Backbone as CSV, one residue per row, in Angstrom:
resi,resn,N_x,N_y,N_z,CA_x,CA_y,CA_z,C_x,C_y,C_z
1,MET,-2.197,-28.824,9.542,-1.842,-30.220,9.674,-0.839,-30.565,8.572
2,THR,0.260,-31.158,8.954,1.234,-31.615,7.979,1.176,-33.131,7.919
3,PRO,1.594,-33.719,6.784,1.585,-35.183,6.699,2.404,-35.833,7.811
4,ASP,3.544,-35.233,8.154,4.381,-35.807,9.205,3.682,-35.771,10.561
5,SER,3.036,-34.645,10.890,2.366,-34.552,12.190,1.156,-35.469,12.216
6,ARG,0.488,-35.623,11.092,-0.673,-36.528,11.008,-0.226,-37.967,11.273
7,GLN,0.866,-38.382,10.644,1.379,-39.738,10.855,1.817,-39.927,12.304
8,GLN,2.442,-38.909,12.874,2.872,-38.987,14.266,1.656,-39.079,15.178
9,ALA,0.623,-38.294,14.895,-0.597,-38.338,15.693,-1.256,-39.712,15.606
10,GLU,-1.297,-40.296,14.410,-1.879,-41.629,14.239,-1.110,-42.666,15.055
11,ALA,0.213,-42.580,15.031,1.044,-43.531,15.772,0.865,-43.356,17.281
12,ILE,0.778,-42.106,17.730,0.572,-41.832,19.157,-0.792,-42.349,19.593
13,LEU,-1.808,-42.088,18.789,-3.157,-42.548,19.114,-3.191,-44.076,19.237
14,ALA,-2.575,-44.769,18.314,-2.536,-46.235,18.365,-1.783,-46.711,19.603
15,ALA,-0.665,-46.060,19.913,0.156,-46.479,21.048,-0.510,-46.167,22.392
16,LEU,-1.451,-45.226,22.396,-2.203,-44.936,23.619,-3.370,-45.911,23.802
17,GLY,-3.489,-46.860,22.907,-4.543,-47.867,23.025,-5.758,-47.584,22.172
18,GLY,-5.668,-46.592,21.303,-6.776,-46.272,20.398,-7.781,-45.315,21.002
19,VAL,-8.682,-44.883,20.162,-9.697,-43.894,20.543,-10.511,-44.368,21.742
20,ASP,-10.880,-45.629,21.752,-11.735,-46.138,22.829,-11.041,-46.159,24.188
21,ASN,-9.718,-46.050,24.206,-8.990,-46.076,25.476,-8.737,-44.679,26.036
22,ILE,-9.088,-43.639,25.306,-8.784,-42.276,25.735,-10.042,-41.580,26.220
23,ASP,-10.008,-41.133,27.466,-11.103,-40.336,28.020,-10.879,-38.857,27.755
24,GLU,-9.619,-38.435,27.735,-9.299,-37.016,27.596,-7.855,-36.891,27.125
25,ILE,-7.599,-35.872,26.300,-6.218,-35.585,25.894,-6.115,-34.093,25.610
26,GLU,-5.018,-33.491,26.070,-4.827,-32.056,25.858,-3.334,-31.744,25.790
27,PRO,-2.980,-30.709,25.022,-1.584,-30.302,24.956,-1.215,-29.421,26.136
28,CYS,0.033,-29.498,26.562,0.530,-28.676,27.662,2.012,-28.395,27.412
29,THR,2.329,-27.239,26.957,3.685,-26.765,26.668,4.422,-27.680,25.687
30,THR,4.999,-28.781,26.152,5.745,-29.676,25.254,5.241,-31.107,25.327
31,ARG,4.124,-31.313,25.991,3.660,-32.697,26.161,2.156,-32.808,25.963
32,LEU,1.744,-34.025,25.665,0.329,-34.368,25.608,-0.026,-35.014,26.934
33,ARG,-1.031,-34.495,27.582,-1.531,-35.120,28.804,-2.797,-35.865,28.427
34,SER,-2.834,-37.136,28.767,-4.019,-37.917,28.437,-4.482,-38.714,29.638
35,LEU,-5.780,-38.912,29.690,-6.393,-39.764,30.690,-6.921,-40.965,29.929
36,VAL,-6.370,-42.134,30.213,-6.765,-43.343,29.504,-7.622,-44.222,30.406
37,ARG,-8.369,-45.089,29.794,-9.207,-46.015,30.570,-8.377,-47.151,31.138
38,ASP,-7.409,-47.655,30.349,-6.588,-48.797,30.754,-5.132,-48.510,30.418
39,ALA,-4.345,-48.160,31.411,-2.925,-47.840,31.194,-2.158,-49.054,30.669
40,GLY,-2.674,-50.236,30.888,-2.027,-51.445,30.392,-2.033,-51.547,28.880
41,LEU,-2.901,-50.796,28.218,-2.954,-50.803,26.753,-1.956,-49.829,26.128
42,VAL,-1.314,-49.008,26.938,-0.367,-48.015,26.427,0.931,-48.704,26.037
43,ASP,1.379,-48.426,24.816,2.599,-49.019,24.255,3.714,-47.965,24.309
44,VAL,4.508,-47.991,25.361,5.579,-47.003,25.547,6.580,-47.080,24.399
45,THR,6.922,-48.271,23.972,7.860,-48.441,22.852,7.269,-47.817,21.589
46,GLY,5.972,-48.011,21.376,5.305,-47.421,20.221,5.278,-45.906,20.282
47,LEU,5.093,-45.352,21.479,5.125,-43.896,21.633,6.512,-43.354,21.323
48,ARG,7.533,-44.043,21.793,8.908,-43.600,21.499,9.201,-43.719,20.000
49,ALA,8.700,-44.785,19.375,8.883,-44.959,17.931,8.149,-43.871,17.152
50,ALA,7.081,-43.330,17.736,6.316,-42.257,17.104,6.968,-40.892,17.309
51,GLY,8.100,-40.859,18.004,8.825,-39.608,18.171,8.759,-38.997,19.547
52,ALA,8.151,-39.690,20.506,8.085,-39.158,21.871,9.484,-39.139,22.478
53,PHE,9.806,-38.039,23.130,11.094,-37.917,23.815,11.057,-38.592,25.176
54,GLY,9.854,-38.722,25.712,9.682,-39.360,27.008,8.222,-39.679,27.245
55,VAL,7.989,-40.637,28.127,6.624,-41.043,28.484,6.585,-41.243,29.995
56,MET,5.603,-40.630,30.642,5.410,-40.808,32.075,3.992,-41.320,32.305
57,ILE,3.885,-42.393,33.071,2.578,-42.962,33.371,2.399,-42.979,34.882
58,SER,1.280,-42.434,35.323,0.934,-42.435,36.742,-0.550,-42.770,36.834
59,GLY,-0.848,-43.999,37.191,-2.239,-44.427,37.213,-2.801,-44.415,35.810
60,ARG,-3.884,-43.649,35.621,-4.512,-43.544,34.293,-4.019,-42.340,33.497
61,VAL,-3.134,-41.540,34.081,-2.620,-40.347,33.407,-1.330,-40.705,32.677
62,VAL,-1.317,-40.402,31.381,-0.139,-40.659,30.555,0.302,-39.327,29.963
63,GLN,1.554,-38.965,30.181,2.117,-37.760,29.594,3.141,-38.180,28.549
64,VAL,2.978,-37.646,27.351,3.845,-37.974,26.225,4.583,-36.702,25.818
65,VAL,5.884,-36.677,26.022,6.689,-35.499,25.690,7.011,-35.540,24.197
66,VAL,6.488,-34.550,23.462,6.675,-34.515,22.006,7.398,-33.264,21.521
67,GLY,7.592,-32.277,22.385,8.313,-31.075,21.991,7.396,-29.911,21.667
68,PRO,7.966,-28.839,21.125,7.224,-27.601,20.937,6.118,-27.660,19.880
69,HIS,6.083,-28.700,19.079,5.019,-28.814,18.069,3.803,-29.576,18.617
70,VAL,3.663,-29.620,19.930,2.581,-30.354,20.594,1.204,-29.888,20.141
71,ASP,1.012,-28.598,19.917,-0.304,-28.097,19.509,-0.711,-28.651,18.152
72,LEU,0.231,-28.763,17.241,-0.046,-29.315,15.916,-0.460,-30.786,16.020
73,ILE,0.255,-31.542,16.845,-0.088,-32.953,17.031,-1.443,-33.070,17.722
74,ALA,-1.711,-32.217,18.702,-2.998,-32.248,19.405,-4.151,-31.968,18.438
75,THR,-3.955,-31.043,17.530,-4.979,-30.756,16.516,-5.221,-31.973,15.649
76,ASP,-4.145,-32.626,15.232,-4.282,-33.836,14.414,-4.968,-34.946,15.206
77,LEU,-4.655,-35.074,16.481,-5.311,-36.080,17.328,-6.806,-35.791,17.431
78,ASP,-7.183,-34.535,17.594,-8.598,-34.165,17.630,-9.304,-34.590,16.356
79,ASP,-8.651,-34.362,15.214,-9.229,-34.752,13.931,-9.407,-36.269,13.836
80,LEU,-8.448,-37.009,14.374,-8.492,-38.468,14.317,-9.538,-39.058,15.264
81,MET,-9.805,-38.333,16.337,-10.743,-38.848,17.331,-12.149,-38.409,17.011
């Protein structure tokens, strides 16, 4: 865990609506796939400010494109949750 990835993970977690809004999150190649309880709580602008290259929302599934360091961010997210 690096300080930068920890800060990015904290910002992503907040922008996804916080711990209580996440049912599941996992890394996949270059993106975080998450299942949220309320997609309306997702802050796309906040995710982009946290370094996301892209955000796709389909129903309750939110994919956050973060690049090849996705595993490091996912580890930090696990620690935060």
